Every structure is written in C-alpha cells, then in structure tokens.
PATILUM-27289 format. One record per residue: residue number from 1; y, x, z of N, C-alpha, C, CB in turn. Coordinates in pm, whole numbers. Atoms other than C-alpha are relative to their C-alpha. Glycine has a CB too. Example, Ala and Ser with C-alpha at 12.3 -4.5 7.8 and 13.67 -1.06 7.14 Angstrom:
BEGIN
> nr,n.v,n.u,n.w,ca.v,ca.u,ca.w,c.v,c.u,c.w,cb.v,cb.u,cb.w
> 1,-119,89,0,-450,1230,780,120,90,0,3,-99,125;
> 2,-119,-82,-6,-106,1367,714,109,-77,73,46,41,-142;
END
This chain:
BEGIN
> nr,n.v,n.u,n.w,ca.v,ca.u,ca.w,c.v,c.u,c.w,cb.v,cb.u,cb.w
> 1,-129,74,21,5,0,0,108,84,9,20,-108,94;
> 2,-127,-77,-12,248,278,95,23,61,-133,-6,111,113;
> 3,-9,-80,117,160,462,-230,82,-86,-92,-141,43,-59;
> 4,-83,82,109,250,138,-439,158,4,20,-44,-159,5;
> 5,-130,3,-26,568,103,-262,100,120,-26,1,-33,122;
> 6,-56,-123,35,674,454,-322,-20,8,-145,-59,118,75;
> 7,-6,1,172,593,414,-710,98,-96,-9,-144,-46,-96;
> 8,-118,96,42,797,110,-705,150,44,-3,-2,-114,93;
> 9,-144,-30,-27,1083,273,-561,23,122,-85,36,27,160;
> 10,-20,-99,104,1049,574,-781,44,-42,-143,-119,68,-11;
> 11,-51,77,152,1061,338,-1079,133,-50,-9,-82,-131,-37;
> 12,-125,40,-21,1359,167,-935,107,110,-13,2,-60,124;
> 13,-88,-118,15,1538,496,-873,12,57,-130,-41,102,83;
> 14,-3,-51,118,1477,610,-1213,48,-96,-89,-116,49,-34;
> 15,-60,129,79,1583,278,-1386,155,30,45,-70,-177,58;
> 16,-130,0,-65,1901,298,-1170,101,121,-83,-26,36,174;
> 17,-74,-143,57,2002,648,-1334,9,-19,-157,-100,155,37;
> 18,-2,-23,130,1922,558,-1677,121,-59,-97,-122,-46,-37;
> 19,-87,51,86,2226,327,-1764,99,111,-14,56,-131,45;
> 20,-80,-137,15,2433,679,-1696,-38,101,-87,4,68,115;
> 21,77,-98,89,2206,870,-1907,82,2,-121,-156,-42,-32;
> 22,-74,-8,142,2435,982,-2210,143,-44,11,-70,-97,-112;
> 23,-129,47,8,2728,811,-2087,93,94,114,-4,-168,29;
> 24,-57,-84,-73,3006,1044,-1960,135,-30,-23,-39,129,-23;
> 25,-144,-6,7,3365,1002,-1886,45,144,51,65,-119,88;
> 26,-59,-108,-15,3599,1293,-1804,-46,80,146,144,-35,-15;
> 27,21,-15,-135,3508,1292,-1426,-144,-13,15,79,-95,84;
> 28,132,44,-50,3141,1172,-1426,-113,95,-78,-22,-170,-31;
> 29,119,-68,73,2822,1382,-1508,-101,-97,-7,-57,128,70;
> 30,112,68,28,2526,1227,-1665,-105,32,78,-32,13,-120;
> 31,107,-19,-52,2194,1187,-1524,-69,138,25,-62,-70,-63;
> 32,63,-128,46,2048,1483,-1667,73,118,47,-9,7,-148;
> 33,-62,-84,-70,2319,1692,-1555,11,12,152,100,-10,-44;
> 34,18,1,-137,2309,1592,-1219,-144,60,41,20,-145,50;
> 35,136,-61,-43,1927,1688,-1209,17,148,-30,-134,-66,-84;
> 36,18,-160,-2,1991,2045,-1343,87,33,97,32,84,-135;
> 37,-80,-32,-147,2270,2068,-1072,-97,33,141,97,-147,40;
> 38,58,37,-124,2024,1966,-828,-114,151,-4,-80,-186,-2;
> 39,109,-115,15,1740,2228,-976,72,136,12,-81,-7,-149;
> 40,-87,-141,-20,2010,2517,-986,27,22,146,152,-2,-79;
> 41,-55,-10,-155,2107,2443,-617,-126,36,99,72,-158,53;
> 42,109,-27,-55,1740,2445,-504,-40,143,-39,-93,-98,-32;
> 43,33,-128,34,1663,2751,-705,100,132,98,24,0,-172;
> 44,-79,-66,-47,1961,2923,-537,-1,3,168,110,-42,-62;
> 45,34,-12,-129,1890,2830,-196,-138,57,45,17,-119,48;
> 46,138,-109,-22,1534,2974,-228,36,135,-31,-134,-32,-101;
> 47,-24,-158,46,1665,3290,-371,111,53,116,75,15,-184;
> 48,-62,-49,-130,1912,3310,-60,-101,33,122,100,-111,49;
> 49,106,-17,-66,1624,3251,159,-85,125,-3,-62,-92,-31;
> 50,66,-94,32,1429,3512,-19,66,140,29,-32,-23,-123;
> 51,-86,-98,-38,1698,3766,6,41,50,139,95,-33,-51;
> 52,-3,-60,-174,1745,3740,384,-123,12,49,74,-98,116;
> 53,114,-52,-60,1400,3772,430,-13,162,-20,-120,-75,-59;
> 54,-9,-138,31,1428,4111,253,87,72,85,41,18,-130;
> 55,-104,-77,-90,1751,4197,457,-46,12,118,131,-59,15;
> 56,57,13,-145,1563,4108,767,-90,118,10,-86,-145,30;
> 57,124,-134,25,1266,4356,662,61,116,13,-76,14,-153;
> 58,-62,-122,19,1515,4611,571,44,60,147,124,-21,-99;
> 59,-70,-29,-115,1696,4595,894,-115,43,107,91,-128,45;
> 60,145,-59,-97,1350,4623,1104,-62,106,-42,-122,-95,9;
> 61,12,-163,57,1257,4918,878,118,92,73,27,10,-190;
> 62,-91,-91,-57,1575,5071,976,-1,33,154,124,-48,-33;
> 63,16,-18,-113,1547,5025,1335,-112,61,25,15,-94,56;
> 64,117,-63,-18,1205,5150,1342,6,156,-51,-104,-82,-70;
> 65,6,-144,42,1252,5448,1135,142,78,-19,-76,5,-136;
> 66,-124,-77,23,1628,5543,1130,59,19,-139,-21,124,49;
> 67,-20,-5,137,1677,5489,764,-65,-92,-72,-28,113,-47;
> 68,70,107,87,1616,5237,476,-70,61,-84,81,-92,-71;
> 69,108,-71,91,1312,5315,261,52,16,-121,-131,-71,-18;
> 70,-41,-51,112,1342,5483,-55,-44,-135,-112,-73,157,-22;
> 71,61,99,70,1135,5178,-228,-47,-100,84,-98,47,-76;
> 72,14,106,-96,1117,4844,-109,-146,-42,5,92,-119,-35;
> 73,179,44,-21,729,4832,-166,-34,44,135,-124,88,-115;
> 74,30,-54,-98,729,5037,156,6,-109,107,76,112,14;
> 75,-37,110,-130,833,4717,350,-134,-93,-12,171,-112,-26;
> 76,141,82,-19,471,4567,265,-106,96,49,-58,-69,-147;
> 77,-4,113,-41,283,4479,455,44,2,132,-110,-57,-20;
> 78,-31,6,-140,429,4575,781,135,-72,37,2,137,51;
> 79,-111,76,-15,761,4408,717,22,-125,-74,95,74,-22;
> 80,18,135,90,697,4149,452,-154,-31,-27,78,19,-156;
> 81,146,44,9,376,3986,398,-80,33,-138,-3,-155,21;
> 82,41,-10,150,332,3995,25,110,63,-73,-33,-142,-68;
> 83,-92,-65,90,483,4200,-262,93,-102,-73,-79,83,-102;
> 84,-62,100,84,574,3866,-433,157,-20,64,-98,-146,2;
> 85,-139,45,-68,888,3839,-171,89,87,-44,9,-2,156;
> 86,-129,-103,67,1043,4148,-361,-4,-41,-153,-33,196,15;
> 87,-20,37,120,1043,3973,-713,75,-119,-4,-112,-9,-62;
> 88,-84,79,38,1340,3802,-843,-30,-127,-84,76,73,-51;
> 89,12,102,78,1396,3482,-1008,-53,20,-140,114,-53,-1;
> 90,27,9,152,1328,3611,-1345,-118,112,-9,148,38,-106;
> 91,153,-77,-11,985,3817,-1252,37,167,1,-117,-42,-162;
> 92,-35,-144,-4,1164,4169,-1185,-1,12,144,141,46,-73;
> 93,-5,-69,-144,1120,4366,-857,140,34,45,-83,137,2;
> 94,-127,-50,-44,1436,4412,-647,-16,143,-4,42,-51,139;
> 95,-16,-156,-1,1561,4759,-626,81,20,133,85,67,-143;
> 96,-120,-15,-118,1758,4911,-323,74,148,-49,-77,14,190;
> 97,-86,-135,32,2049,5149,-379,76,-12,118,98,11,-147;
> 98,-100,-44,-120,2207,5299,-57,-51,-141,100,207,7,-54;
> 99,-1,102,-95,2264,4962,155,26,-127,-70,99,26,107;
> 100,-4,108,89,2243,4723,-155,-131,-46,-60,88,33,-102;
> 101,130,41,77,1958,4520,-289,48,-46,-121,-93,-113,69;
> 102,-58,33,112,1996,4474,-645,-123,-83,-83,61,136,-72;
> 103,88,85,84,1832,4221,-875,37,15,-170,21,-161,55;
> 104,-27,-26,102,1817,4303,-1249,57,-113,-99,-98,58,-32;
> 105,-19,150,59,1893,3912,-1333,-56,-34,-133,146,-33,-13;
> 106,71,88,115,1841,3723,-1648,-54,83,-98,94,-100,-74;
> 107,41,-57,102,1823,3993,-1893,-119,109,42,120,55,-68;
> 108,133,-58,-81,1557,4195,-1657,32,165,-33,-181,-66,-74;
> 109,-21,-142,1,1745,4532,-1711,103,47,107,45,41,-137;
> 110,-103,-64,-67,1908,4717,-1447,106,74,-60,-51,73,77;
> 111,-97,-89,57,2246,4865,-1481,106,-80,-134,-97,133,-60;
> 112,-79,93,105,2389,4561,-1716,84,-108,92,-116,-87,-113;
> 113,-119,70,-58,2668,4314,-1625,-75,-103,73,113,-59,-106;
> 114,42,97,-77,2428,4036,-1510,-83,35,121,-63,-82,-78;
> 115,57,-58,-117,2292,4246,-1221,53,-76,117,31,150,10;
> 116,-54,71,-118,2303,4078,-868,-1,91,109,-77,-125,37;
> 117,11,-65,-119,2390,4246,-561,2,-46,134,75,71,-2;
> 118,-13,47,-137,2363,4183,-192,10,114,97,-117,-88,36;
> 119,-15,-81,-93,2471,4395,86,-75,-26,107,113,10,28;
> 120,99,-11,-102,2240,4482,348,62,-51,152,-50,157,1;
END
C-alpha cells in the first residue's frame, strides 16, 4: 500500500512539473533546468565532503609525522579507508602541492586553467 501511494505521489509530482517544461520567462527556470541545478548542487556537496575527508586525513598525517605526505596514496589505509576517496569527479587522482590539494578538473590534465585547488 505504501509503495502504491509513493508511486502515485511521484507521478503527481512529475505531472506538476510538466506544464512548466519548456516554458520560460526571463526569471523562471524550466523543470529540466531545476533538475540540472539540483544535480550540480548534489555533486558539489559530495565533492566538498570528499575534499574535507582528504583534508582531515592530511591533518592527521601531519600530526603523526610532522609533515605532509609526498603522495596522497600514503594516506591509505591508515588515514583514508580506500583509494577511491582520492579520485575527483572526473576520475583523476588528486595531487598534493605543498599545502594544497589539486584536482586536474574536467580536462583531466594538471597545470591547466580548469584545475581546482583547496588549501589544507
């Protein structure tokens, strides 16, 4: 019964969004644009959580060793559970430069304009 109510609710929710689909005035976003924004925000929150986990691991490493590691893989498994925590949204392993975590960005190449950086 609960499953049926959930399905009906989802259908109604979907249908409520259909009238605005494709319609757009200067201030209103279409339903697909809202969905894309929500997905982007979710990805950003996930990335922020991932970066915070790497920062925490780096700080723990620093406390234990008096310096940051030369390679982020040194954090696994003592400070991070799995190596996948060191992979960015585009499938490239983060790097560490002095006190900065670096992502290669969408083009998957380090040293280009789309690199992302986070201070430890």
